N, C-alpha and C positions, 0 to 999 in steps of 0.2 A: 504494500500500500504506500501511497505517496502522501506527504504532509501538505496541508493547505492551511495557512495562517488565517485566522478570523480576528477582526478588530476586537480589542478588549474594552470593557469586560465582556465575557462570553461564558454562558453556562449551557452545555450541550443538552443536559437532561431537561432543563426548563424550556429551552428553545424547541425541542422536539416533542414536548408533552402533548401538543395538539394531535400528533399522529398516533397517539395511544389512548387518548381520553375517551373517545366515543366508539371504540372497537376498531378492528383492522381497517386500513385504507389500502386497497389493492394497488393504487397508483403511487402511494407514498408509504411503503410497507415497512413496519418495524419488525425486525427479525433478529433474534439472538444478539440483542444489544446494539444493533446498528440500523440505519435507515436505508432502504433500497428504493431507488427511483430510476426510471428509464429516461435517459437523456440522449437525444439524437440516435435512437435505436439501440443504445447500449445500456445495460443495467449497471448502475453505479451503487456502491455500498459506501456509506459514510459512518465513521465511528469517532468517538471522542478521542482527543489527544491533547496533551498539554499545550496551551496557546492556540488551539485550533482544532482541526479534525484530520483524520487519516481517510483518504479517499482512494477507491480502486474501481475502475481505472481513473486516471486523472490526466487531462491535457488542457490545452488552451480553449477548447470548445466547451468542456465540461465545467471548468473552474468558475466561470461567471454564473452558471446556473446554480451551482452548489452554494456560492456566496449569497446569492439572492434568496435561495431557499432557507438559508440560515440567518436572514435578516441583517446581513453585514452592513447595509447602507444606513441603518438607523444610528443616530448620534446619541449613544447612551452616556457619553462623557458630559454632554450639555444637559442631559435630562436629570435634573436634581431638584425634584419638587420639594416645596416647603410645607404644603398643606399636610397636616399630620396624618390623616388616614392614608392618603396616597403615598406619602413618604414612608410609612410603615410597610406598605405592600412592596414598594420598590426596594427598600432595604432588605426585605425578606427574600425577594426573588431576583436580586441583583444578577446581571448577566443574561437575563432573558431577552432574547432578540426575536421579536415576532416574525415567524416565517412569512416570506413573500411567495405568493402563488406565481410561479414563473410562466404559466400558460393562461392567457386571459379567457379563452373559451372554457377551459377546465374550471377556472375560478367561478365563472358565471353559472355554469351548469350546476356546480356544487351549491351555489347560493339559491338557485331556483329549486333545487331538490329539497333544500332545508326549509322552504317556506311553509309555515303552518304545521310542521311536524317536529318531533324531537330530533336532536342531533343523532342519537343512536339509530332511530328509524331512517333518517336521511342517509347515514353511512351505509346501512344495509341495502337500501334501494340503489344508491350510487355504485356500490360494489357489484351488484348484479348487472348494472348497466356497463360498467368497465369490463367485467368478465365476459359479457356477451358480445360487446362491440369493440373492445380494445384488443391489443396484441400482447400476449404474454411473452416475457423474456424468460429469465430463469425462475425468479420468485415474484417479482413485481410485474405489473402490466403497464404498457404505454396507454395513456388515456385515449379514448376514441377521437379520431380526427374529425374536423368539421366536414371534410369531404365525405366521410363514411356516414356521419349522422345526418347530413343534408339529404341523403338518399333514402332514409328510413321512412316507413309508414308509422303513423301514430300508434297503431295496434302493436307494433314491435316494442315500443317504449312502455305502453300500458302493461304488456306482458311481463315486464321486469319490475313493475310496481308503481309506475308514475300514474298520476291522474291524467285524464284526457287533456285538461288545460295545460298542465306542466309539459306533457308530451308535445303538444302543439307549439308551446313557447320554445322548447329546446330545439326542435326542428327548425322553427323560424329563425332562431338565433344562428344556427349553423348555416342557414341559407342567406343570411343577411350580408350585405356588401360592406359592413363596417370595417374600417381599416384601423386595427388596434394599434399599430405602430404610430399612425398619425394622431390617434386619440391620445397617446401618451405625451404628445408635445403640447397639448392644450391645457389651459387653466382648469382648476377644479370644476367650476360651475359649467364650463362648456363641455367637459367630459360627462358630467351628470346629465346635461340636457340631451346629449347624443344618446346616452344609454337608456334614459327613461322613455325615449321614443320607440324603443324596441319592445316587442311583446314580452310580458312577464318580468320586466325590469322596473321596479319602483325606486323610490328615493333611497330607502335603506340599503337595497341591493347595490345601487350605484355608489353609495357611500362606502360600502365594504369593498367594492372594486377599487375605489381610491385608496383605501386603507391597506388591503391585503394583496393587491396586484401592483398598484403604482407606488405604494409606500408614501403617499402624500402626508406630510406631518400634521395637517389640520383636519384630516378626515375624522368625522365624529358621527357615527350612524345613530343619531338620537331616536329615530323611529323604530329601530330594531328592538323587538320585545326582550330579547336576551340582555342587551345592553341596558335597556330601561330598568329591568329587574335588578341588575347588578348595581347600577348607579343608585337606585332606590334603596337597596340594602345598605350601601355605604353612606349615602347622603340624604335619604328620605326621612320622613317622620312616621314610619310604620305603614305607609301606603304606597301604591304604585304611582310613581311620578308620571306626569304627562310628557309627551314628546317635547313640548315647548319648555317645560321645566328642565328636562335633561339637556336641551340645547343651551339654556342659560347657564347651567352648571358647567357644561363643556367649555364655555368661554373663559372660565377661571384658569384653564390649563393651557391657554394659548402660549406658544405655538406647538404644543406637544399633545394635542387631542388624540392623535392616533395611538401613540405610545401609552397614554393614559387609559384609553379604552381597553387596550389589549392587556395591560398590566392588571386592571381591575377585573377583567374576565378570568385571567389566570389565577389571580388572588382569590377569587370566589370559588374556583374549582379546587384550589389547593390552599385551604384555610390553615392558619397557623396552628 
């Protein structure tokens, strides 16, 4: 295996927790202490190492994907919150780098899959989708391509557990002419406007795209029920806060709303 340095601080276990928290993820498979993902048709294994990770195989094409997957672009040195509750979470989970979803289509399909169902149920449906329409390497699967999904009939997706609405939205997304590379060059609000014009993409899904694919620092999915519940637990008065209230609370953490949201979510899953 070859060593790849990751910006410090970095905690491999915390960073990869998402890939274990809700059950197996066939496209980001945790196996025997390491993370497996297919990159450019090759299955890559990532393991913890002092100062970074050991990766096999590793070359100039694989390295950027691994670094993005491990949240290397986030500035944790500057992220030093003083608000007591958040500071406590950050102190306890120091080195957590929120993973960046390297493939935009994969990220959006995952978000659509998770709408109005539990994360465990969403992972189960998504895994059946990946197994049926993706390509298996050794252990992990390459996520289904837009070209493959664009040719599917809705019944093929409902057969693996999607509702008819979600099946139609995923196929429409695969068939859409959206240029994700061009989208990445736009300001946050223009990215959101382009995404919510697509079937099945609402405000909070677009916000998570900004957060988990583009890594935008001010992304704050205030309308996402999971984030609303977590923010309510940390900052509410015993009731579920409204989206507007969560938006207002997010402004306290500017310009680190994205890191704040993801630290609060992890802190809620991993209580002290």
